[in-house]
TORKOL-4160 file (C-alpha; in steps of 0.2 Angstrom, whole numbers, padded with zeros to 4 digits, m for minus):
83
<pt num="1" X="0025" Y="0022" Z="m0026"/>
<pt num="2" X="0009" Y="0014" Z="m0025"/>
<pt num="3" X="0006" Y="0002" Z="m0040"/>
<pt num="4" X="m0007" Y="0007" Z="m0053"/>
<pt num="5" X="m0022" Y="m0005" Z="m0052"/>
<pt num="6" X="m0026" Y="0002" Z="m0070"/>
<pt num="7" X="m0016" Y="0009" Z="m0083"/>
<pt num="8" X="m0022" Y="0028" Z="m0083"/>
<pt num="9" X="m0019" Y="0030" Z="m0102"/>
<pt num="10" X="m0028" Y="0012" Z="m0107"/>
<pt num="11" X="m0039" Y="0010" Z="m0093"/>
<pt num="12" X="m0034" Y="m0008" Z="m0095"/>
<pt num="13" X="m0030" Y="m0018" Z="m0079"/>
<pt num="14" X="m0012" Y="m0017" Z="m0073"/>
<pt num="15" X="m0007" Y="m0037" Z="m0076"/>
<pt num="16" X="0008" Y="m0034" Z="m0065"/>
<pt num="17" X="m0003" Y="m0027" Z="m0050"/>
<pt num="18" X="m0003" Y="m0042" Z="m0040"/>
<pt num="19" X="0016" Y="m0044" Z="m0041"/>
<pt num="20" X="0019" Y="m0026" Z="m0038"/>
<pt num="21" X="0007" Y="m0025" Z="m0023"/>
<pt num="22" X="0016" Y="m0040" Z="m0015"/>
<pt num="23" X="0035" Y="m0032" Z="m0018"/>
<pt num="24" X="0028" Y="m0016" Z="m0010"/>
<pt num="25" X="0021" Y="m0025" Z="0005"/>
<pt num="26" X="0038" Y="m0035" Z="0007"/>
<pt num="27" X="0049" Y="m0019" Z="0004"/>
<pt num="28" X="0038" Y="m0010" Z="0018"/>
<pt num="29" X="0042" Y="m0024" Z="0031"/>
<pt num="30" X="0060" Y="m0027" Z="0026"/>
<pt num="31" X="0064" Y="m0008" Z="0027"/>
<pt num="32" X="0052" Y="m0003" Z="0041"/>
<pt num="33" X="0047" Y="0009" Z="0027"/>
<pt num="34" X="0031" Y="0020" Z="0029"/>
<pt num="35" X="0016" Y="0021" Z="0016"/>
<pt num="36" X="0009" Y="0039" Z="0014"/>
<pt num="37" X="m0009" Y="0039" Z="0006"/>
<pt num="38" X="m0015" Y="0055" Z="0001"/>
<pt num="39" X="m0036" Y="0057" Z="m0001"/>
<pt num="40" X="m0038" Y="0060" Z="m0019"/>
<pt num="41" X="m0047" Y="0046" Z="m0026"/>
<pt num="42" X="m0056" Y="0055" Z="m0038"/>
<pt num="43" X="m0040" Y="0062" Z="m0046"/>
<pt num="44" X="m0030" Y="0046" Z="m0044"/>
<pt num="45" X="m0045" Y="0033" Z="m0049"/>
<pt num="46" X="m0031" Y="0021" Z="m0056"/>
<pt num="47" X="m0024" Y="0018" Z="m0039"/>
<pt num="48" X="m0030" Y="0005" Z="m0027"/>
<pt num="49" X="m0042" Y="0012" Z="m0013"/>
<pt num="50" X="m0036" Y="0015" Z="0004"/>
<pt num="51" X="m0048" Y="0001" Z="0009"/>
<pt num="52" X="m0041" Y="m0011" Z="m0004"/>
<pt num="53" X="m0023" Y="m0007" Z="0003"/>
<pt num="54" X="m0028" Y="m0010" Z="0021"/>
<pt num="55" X="m0035" Y="m0028" Z="0017"/>
<pt num="56" X="m0021" Y="m0032" Z="0005"/>
<pt num="57" X="m0008" Y="m0030" Z="0018"/>
<pt num="58" X="m0005" Y="m0027" Z="0037"/>
<pt num="59" X="m0004" Y="m0009" Z="0040"/>
<pt num="60" X="m0003" Y="0001" Z="0055"/>
<pt num="61" X="m0009" Y="0020" Z="0056"/>
<pt num="62" X="0005" Y="0031" Z="0061"/>
<pt num="63" X="m0003" Y="0046" Z="0058"/>
<pt num="64" X="m0020" Y="0053" Z="0052"/>
<pt num="65" X="m0022" Y="0070" Z="0043"/>
<pt num="66" X="m0035" Y="0079" Z="0034"/>
<pt num="67" X="m0027" Y="0075" Z="0018"/>
<pt num="68" X="m0022" Y="0057" Z="0020"/>
<pt num="69" X="m0014" Y="0044" Z="0032"/>
<pt num="70" X="0004" Y="0038" Z="0037"/>
<pt num="71" X="0005" Y="0019" Z="0038"/>
<pt num="72" X="0019" Y="0008" Z="0043"/>
<pt num="73" X="0018" Y="m0011" Z="0039"/>
<pt num="74" X="0012" Y="m0021" Z="0056"/>
<pt num="75" X="0027" Y="m0032" Z="0064"/>
<pt num="76" X="0022" Y="m0050" Z="0065"/>
<pt num="77" X="0032" Y="m0055" Z="0081"/>
<pt num="78" X="0028" Y="m0074" Z="0076"/>
<pt num="79" X="0039" Y="m0071" Z="0060"/>
<pt num="80" X="0053" Y="m0061" Z="0069"/>
<pt num="81" X="0057" Y="m0073" Z="0083"/>
<pt num="82" X="0075" Y="m0076" Z="0086"/>
<pt num="83" X="0082" Y="m0094" Z="0085"/>
């Protein structure tokens, strides 16, 4: 799940947001995961925008649809060199 930037009930910032984003980034990279982002910003105002996510982590577009996008973490070959 994409971490909440704001608490939808109190509308206060999620203090754990930076840690939760870092965890999501690591999990996507470690597990070769995908991120499915639906275009519903007016309904999900408490989540980070698509642009914010693209700027916070290296994402590669896998598929574009009319209602969203599928991303995969970009692989950094510099970090995956074999000894």
